[in-house]
C-alpha positions as CSV (number, residue, x, y, z in Angstrom):
1,M,-17.5,-10.0,-3.7
2,A,-19.0,-6.6,-4.1
3,L,-16.9,-3.4,-3.9
4,N,-18.3,-2.6,-0.4
5,D,-17.1,-6.0,0.9
6,Y,-13.5,-4.8,0.7
7,K,-11.8,-2.4,3.1
8,L,-8.7,-2.1,1.1
9,L,-9.4,-1.8,-2.7
10,Y,-6.0,-1.2,-4.3
11,G,-2.4,-1.2,-3.4
12,L,0.8,-0.3,-5.2
13,V,4.5,0.3,-5.0
14,A,6.0,3.1,-7.1
15,H,9.2,4.9,-7.6
16,S,8.5,8.5,-8.5
17,E,5.5,8.2,-11.0
18,T,6.5,4.8,-12.1
19,I,4.3,2.0,-10.8
20,L,6.5,-1.0,-10.0
21,A,3.8,-3.4,-8.7
22,E,0.1,-3.2,-8.0
23,Y,-2.8,-5.3,-7.0
24,S,-6.6,-4.9,-6.6
25,P,-9.1,-7.6,-5.7
26,T,-11.7,-5.7,-7.8
27,S,-11.8,-3.7,-11.0
28,G,-11.7,0.0,-11.4
29,N,-9.7,2.9,-12.8
30,F,-7.4,2.9,-9.8
31,A,-4.1,3.1,-11.7
32,H,-5.3,6.1,-13.7
33,V,-6.5,8.0,-10.6
34,T,-3.4,7.0,-8.6
35,H,-1.0,8.2,-11.3
36,Q,-2.3,11.7,-10.8
37,L,-1.7,11.5,-7.1
38,L,1.8,10.0,-7.6
39,S,2.9,13.1,-9.6
40,K,2.2,15.2,-6.5
41,I,4.1,13.1,-3.9
42,D,7.5,14.4,-2.8
43,I,9.7,11.3,-2.6
44,S,12.8,13.2,-1.4
45,K,11.9,12.6,2.2
46,D,10.1,9.8,4.1
47,S,6.5,10.7,4.9
48,R,2.9,9.5,5.5
49,M,-0.2,11.1,4.3
50,S,-3.9,10.6,3.6
51,Y,-6.2,12.2,1.1
52,A,-9.9,11.8,1.1
53,S,-11.8,11.9,-2.2
54,G,-15.5,11.2,-2.3
55,E,-16.2,7.8,-0.8
56,Y,-12.5,6.8,-0.7
57,T,-9.3,7.5,1.0
58,F,-5.8,7.3,-0.4
59,N,-3.1,6.5,2.2
60,Y,0.5,6.4,1.4
61,C,3.9,6.3,2.9
62,V,7.3,7.2,1.3
63,K,10.2,5.2,2.5
64,D,13.7,5.7,0.9
65,E,12.2,7.2,-2.3
66,I,9.7,4.4,-2.7
67,T,6.0,5.1,-2.4
68,F,3.6,2.5,-0.9
69,L,0.0,3.5,-1.5
70,C,-3.4,2.0,-0.9
71,L,-6.9,3.0,-1.6
72,S,-9.6,2.2,1.0
73,R,-13.2,3.0,1.6
74,K,-13.6,6.2,3.5
75,D,-15.1,4.5,6.6
76,V,-11.9,2.3,7.1
77,K,-9.6,3.4,9.9
78,S,-6.4,4.9,8.6
79,S,-4.5,2.7,11.1
80,L,-5.6,-0.4,9.1
81,S,-4.3,1.1,5.9
82,F,-1.0,2.2,7.5
83,A,-0.6,-1.3,9.0
84,F,-1.0,-2.8,5.6
85,L,1.5,-0.3,4.1
86,K,4.0,-1.0,6.8
87,K,3.8,-4.7,6.0
88,V,4.1,-4.1,2.3
89,S,7.0,-1.8,2.6
90,N,8.9,-4.3,4.9
91,D,8.2,-7.1,2.4
92,F,9.3,-5.1,-0.6
93,V,12.6,-3.9,1.0
94,S,13.2,-7.5,2.2
95,M,12.7,-8.9,-1.3
96,F,14.3,-6.2,-3.4
97,G,16.5,-4.0,-1.2
98,Q,17.7,-0.9,-3.1
99,K,16.6,-2.2,-6.6
100,G,13.3,-0.5,-6.3
101,K,14.6,3.0,-6.2
102,K,16.9,2.3,-9.1
103,S,14.1,1.1,-11.4
104,N,12.1,3.3,-13.7
105,V,10.6,0.4,-15.6
106,A,6.8,0.3,-15.2
107,Y,5.7,-2.9,-13.5
108,A,9.2,-4.2,-13.2
109,F,8.4,-6.1,-10.0
110,N,4.7,-6.9,-10.7
111,S,5.1,-10.6,-11.4
112,D,7.2,-11.1,-8.3
113,F,5.5,-8.7,-5.9
114,S,1.9,-8.6,-6.9
115,P,1.2,-12.0,-5.3
116,M,2.6,-10.5,-2.0
117,L,0.3,-7.5,-2.3
118,K,-2.6,-9.9,-2.9
119,K,-1.7,-12.0,0.1
120,S,-1.3,-9.0,2.4
121,M,-4.5,-7.3,1.1
122,E,-6.5,-10.5,1.7
123,Y,-5.1,-10.7,5.2
124,Y,-6.0,-7.1,6.1
125,N,-9.3,-7.3,4.3
126,S,-10.3,-10.5,6.2
127,E,-12.8,-10.5,9.0
128,H,-10.2,-12.5,11.0
129,F,-7.8,-9.6,11.1
130,D,-7.9,-7.8,14.4
131,L,-6.1,-4.4,14.3
132,N,-5.9,-4.3,18.1
133,S,-4.1,-7.7,18.3
134,E,-1.8,-6.7,15.5
135,E,-0.9,-3.4,17.1
136,K,-0.2,-5.2,20.4
137,L,2.0,-7.7,18.6
138,Q,4.0,-5.0,16.9
139,N,4.4,-3.1,20.1
140,F,5.6,-6.2,21.9
141,K,8.1,-6.9,19.1
142,S,9.4,-3.3,19.2
143,E,9.9,-3.6,22.9
144,L,12.2,-6.7,22.6
């Protein structure tokens, strides 16, 4: 597939500036560029933010000192990126709990979590994914 065939191009989980797990369906210098951004993110409080750069957008959320970040094409709705990040953060916390914020070992969770990033990215990149249906499902679940 060509680079333009993907909506989400790169995803990672980090503690401070240490990348704990990452995945990309394509090649690029994502880790290098992202590392510069990670150094500027305040992990002391939960937050969400987007940064546009050229043809791309970096979206991230910080949850309990862990950064969940994805790179997307600029034309992709941020709601898609944040839905992906919510899924990834829930999966990571479910799998590892507090271990993530205690680790400063680069790629400590990559072998275990990169397949989850891949699976989630494939789902959110697929033409079968319907953001409106996903949002309705999440709203329904939250009302229960």
